[in-house]
N, C-alpha and C positions, 0 to 999 in steps of 0.2 A: 686218799693218800696221794700226796704230791709226787712228782717224778723223782725228785732228789731223795725224798723219804723212802721211796720204793728201792732206789739204788742202795741206800744206806742199809735197808733191811736185808737185801740180798747179799751184800758184802759181809754183813754181820754173820749171817747164817753160814756162808761159804767159809769165812775165816775161822769160825769155830769148828766146822767140820774138818778143815784142813789141819788145824792145830790139834784136833783130837784124833788124828789118823792112826796113832799108835794102837797096837793090839789092846783090846779090852777083854779081860778074862772074866768069865761069869759062869756060875754053876747054879743048879736048881731051876726054879721056874723062870720063865721069861719076864724080864723087867721092861716096863713100858718106856718109850723114848723120853717121856717127860720125867719119869723117875730117874732114868739114867743121867739125863742132863743135870738134874738137881744134885744127884750124888757126885757127879764129876765136879760141879762147882764147889760143893762142900769139901771134897778131897783137896782141891787146889787151894782153898782158903787155909788149909792147915799149913803151919810153918814147920818145915823139917828141922832136924837138929843142924846146928851151924856146920858141922863137919860134912854133912850131906850136900848142903848148898855150896860149900867151898869146893868140894870135889866136882860138882857140876860146872861151876864157873871155870875151874882150872881146865877141865877137859873140853868143854864145848865152846865157851867164849874165848878163852886164851888159846885153845887148840893145842895144848901141850901134850905130846905123845907120851906113852907110858914110861919111856926111858928117862924123861925129865921130871916125872911126878914122884912125890915122896910116898913110899909104900905104906907107911903107917897111916897116912891120911886116907889113902885108897881103901885100906882094910877097915878102918873105922867107919867110913862112909858105907861100904858094902854091908857091914854087919848091922847098920842102922836101918837099911832099906827093907821093905816088905819082899816076900818071895817073888811077886810079879815084877817089881823094880829090879830085883836081882837078875831075873831072866832077861829083861830088856837090856840091862847093862852088859851082861855077858855076850848077848847077841851083837851089841854094838862094838864091843871090844874085839870080837872075832872078826867082824867086818873091817875094823881098823887095821888089824894085824895081817890081813890077807887081801890087800887091795890088788885087783887085777892090773897087770901091766900090758895086757894085750896078747893075742895069739896063744892063749892058754898058760902064759907065764904068770907067776904070782910072786909078789914082793912082800916081805915082812917089814920093810922100812918104807914109810910114806915119803912124800916129797916135802915134808915139813921144813927141812933145812933150807930149801930154796924159796919157801913161801914168805911173803911179807904182807903186813896188814895196815890198812888205813881205817881208823876207828873214830867214830863220832859219838861223843857223850851228849845225850839230851837230858837236861836236868830240870826237874820240876821245882820251881821257886814260887809256887802259888801260896795263898794265905793259909791253906790247911796244913802247911809245913812250917813249924816254928823255926825262928832264926837259928837257935842252938842245934836243932836237928838238921837243918840245911847245912850247917858247918860240918856236922858229923858226916853227912853225905859226901861233901867235898874231900874230907880227909880220907874216906874210904876209897874214893876214886883215885886220889893221889897214891895211896898204897897199892892199888890195883895196877897202876902204871909200872911199879917196880916189880910186879909179878909177871909181866908180859914180855914177849920177845923184844929185845932192845931195838930192833929195826922198825918197830911199829911207830906210826905217826898218829897224832891225836888232834881232833878238833872238838869244840864244845859249843853247845847252844843251851842257854838257860831261858826258861819261859814261864810266863804267867798269863797275862792277857794277850801277849804276842811273843813270838820267838825272837831271841836276841843272839846273834852270832857273837859269842864271846871271843873266840879265836879260831882261825882256820888251822890247817894241818901243820903240826909242829912236832919236833922230836921230843922224846920223853922228858928230859930235864926242863925244857921250856914249858911243856904242858903242865908239869907239877907246879912250876912257878906261877903260871897264869891262872890255874885253878884256885889258887889262894885268893885271888881278887874277884872271884865270881860274885855277882850281886844277887841278893835275895829281894824279889819284888813284892811278894805278899798280896797279890790280887787274885782274880779268877784264873781258870785253867783252860788254856787254848792249845791243847796238844797237837791238833792238826796243823796249826801254823808252824810249830817247831818242826814237825815231820816234813812239811812242804819245803821250808827253808833249808832243811838238811839235804834234801834231794837237789833243789835248784841251785842253792848258793854254795854248797860244799861239794857234793859228789858229781854234779854236772857242770861245774865251773872249774876249768883248767887252771885258773889263777889262784885257786884255793890251796894249792899244794897237793891235791889228790894225785896219786900215781897210777899210770897205766899198768895193768897186770897185777895190781894189789888185790888181796882178799879184803872186801869192804864190809864193815860191820858197824851196827848202831847199837848203843846201849841206852835204853830209856830208863831213867830212875824216877819213879812217881808213886804217889800214895793213893791213886785212884782215878776215877772217871773224869773226863773233860766236861766242862760246862759252858764252853763257848764254841759255836760252830761244830758241835759234836757229831753232827750228821755226816761230816766228811773225814772224821778221824781215821776210820778203818780204810777208807779209800786212799788216803795219803800214805798209810802204812803199806797198803798193797802196791802203790806206785814204786815205793822203794824196793819191795821184794821182786817186782817185775824186772828191775834193773840187775837182779842178782845179788842184792845187798841183804845180808842176814840181819834181822832185827831181833835183839834180845831185850828183855824187860826185867827190871828189878821191881817187884811189886811190894810196897812197904806197908806194914801194918798187920796187927794180929787178925783184923778183919778188914778186907779191902772192899770198899763200895765201888761197884762197877768193874768187878774182876772180869766180867765177860768181855769188856772192851779191851782189857790188857791181854787176854787170851788171843783176841783177834789181831792185836798189834804184833804180837810175837810171831816169828816164823813158824815155830812149832810149840806145842804145849810142854812136851817133856824135856826138850833140850834148850829151849830159848826163854823159858819163863822161870825166874828165880824168886823165891819168897823169903823175906826177912821181916822180923817183927817190928823193927825200927831202923832208923839210919845209924843209930849207935850199934845196933845188932849187925848192920852191914859192915861196920868196922871189924867187929869180932870175926865175921865170916872171912873177909879178905886177909886178915892177919893169920888165919890158919893155912893159907896158901903159901908155900915156901917161896922165897925170892928166886929169881931166875938162876939156874945152876951156874956157878962162876965160870966153869970151863966153856960152856956154851955161850955165855955172855961175852967172854973175851974173844971168842971166835967171831961172833957177830959184829963186834966193834972193830975188828982188824981191818 
């Protein structure tokens, strides 16, 4: 095994273990690690109901606190989850509502009002995605912009055999306009190049419009495993995470080839990996997320 293959293997294992760090509940006889691994992959391959994925995106990617979320969407999502997911969600909600403010003081209101986000979309435009589906993905991302905090800035990279910086950080109205002109290339899949350019050209480049003090996030939209320079894909994802950038993944397809790679790209398995059956289904998911509350939107734009 070459040195770079050894590094790739170690990063793959570590990324999966980190992404799988949430509690695993198990009863009965002990399950071997191999069986557990296969069971986890099978579970992640399952596409949840759209309401569940909409709730996860709204809460974890958009970062919207409970007071800005629509209760009916929250209730439907909660009722659709398994008992184990219900326990995880309640634990997360409790932590969100009781953030420590130091010296034993506890606040029920997060610093969300003062937070601002710089988001990079990384969009797979390889040959495995049809042009019509690619356009559905762009539409879903445009709708997602209208569901996010209005102070958010957006950049976009679309990639096939290499990553192309489509636009650097722009305000929401401009991002929606520019997404309309994103090109579909239709060749092989070089995810690592897109991740690398995202780090070097967008987040580490002050001329890109990236802001100091922003919460930085990446959303990768892809239908599966890379097939060009794939040995460095997880390494490039790790380089983003080391900088404190959260990496989210929308894994597209009823069955995703190379789901292990996407688990490794995402910061965590439970909060950062979203499953949709198609890019048309991605539209359905984001449409379930209510637009930004008018009162909050007007305050942010003042």
